C-alpha positions, -999 to +999 in steps of 0.1 A: +000+000+000+028+024+009+046+017-024+014+024-043+010+057-026+046+067-033+041+057-070+010+079-073+028+108-055+058+105-079+035+103-109+016+134-098+049+153-093+062+143-127+030+154-143+033+188-126+069+195-134+064+210-169+037+233-155+059+243-126+087+251-151+063+275-170+056+252-199+025+260-220+004+232-236-028+234-255-047+206-272-080+202-289-096+171-303-119+171-333-147+145-340-147+122-370-170+146-389-157+151-424-152+126-452-118+124-468-082+118-459-076+151-440-103+149-414-086+165-383-085+145-351-061+164-328-043+197-328-016+204-301+008+232-294+036+230-268+064+253-256+085+255-225+081+292-219+070+325-235+093+333-264+106+297-267+101+274-297+066+261-303+060+225-315+028+220-333+013+185-338-016+178-361-032+143-363-058+132-388-084+104-384-069+081-410-035+074-425-025+094-456+004+095-480+024+127-481+015+128-519-020+138-508-006+173-500+009+176-534-021+190-554-029+226-547-065+217-539-055+197-508-040+215-479-036+219-441-033+254-428-023+267-394-036+302-386-017+321-359-027+351-338+003+366-319-009+400-307-042+390-290-065+410-313-084+379-325-073+384-362-050+362-382-015+374-382+003+345-399-008+315-421+012+284-424+005+260-453+017+224-451+025+210-485+047+185-502+081+197-514+099+170-533+099+139-511+091+157-478+065+179-462+072+215-453+052+244-437+054+278-453+044+308-432+034+342-445+018+372-430+023+409-421+041+414-453+066+386-447+072+352-462+093+330-440+117+301-448+101+267-451+101+247-419+105+209-421+074+188-411+081+154-395+058+124-399+061+103-368+035+081-384+011+082-414-015+101-394+007+128-378+025+160-389+048+178-365+069+210-369+086+235-346+086+273-350+119+288-336+116+308-304+118+346-306+107+346-342+076+367-351+056+334-352+066+325-315+070+359-297+070+366-260+034+364-249+005+342-259+001+326-293-033+314-305-041+290-333-068+275-355-061+246-380-080+239-412-078+211-437-092+209-472-093+177-493-106+170-528-111+137-546-133+124-573-158+107-550-168+116-515-151+150-516-156+161-552-166+196-541-140+196-514-142+186-477-132+213-452-125+206-416-115+230-388-101+225-353-116+236-330-150+232-347-162+265-331-135+285-350-125+298-316-088+305-310-070+281-288-042+298-269-009+288-254 
């Protein structure tokens, strides 16, 4: 019994360490509500402190090949608000470049260098925005993610998904 209590206590302490160190974490799940290969399931943003790099993770409901993001009609976009005014400051578009995926951010008159997108598995995309950059400044950063998929059958007119479904900003 005593060992079990200690194990629970240690687990709680470990869970609180990132919060105590000032880490920010936000995550929203999205229901299986859109046909097509880019139906969003989870959107997550993590950073250790204000002004530090932000790692974004996007997971879709079903596996997809990176070639799906080759045609211009198919895309995943990350909308960022960095000044708290509830308007879009930057838009990042994830697309295939050669054999890999990259995210291209633009906004406020700037186009930024492409950032590599990792694929931990066939349902996930993950990329990190450098800390101190206009995209990850000191202070809160809010995001909304959208996907758009077109095919010849279930999504002939295009299937659009958004996370969160309410179009409300999620802030870290």
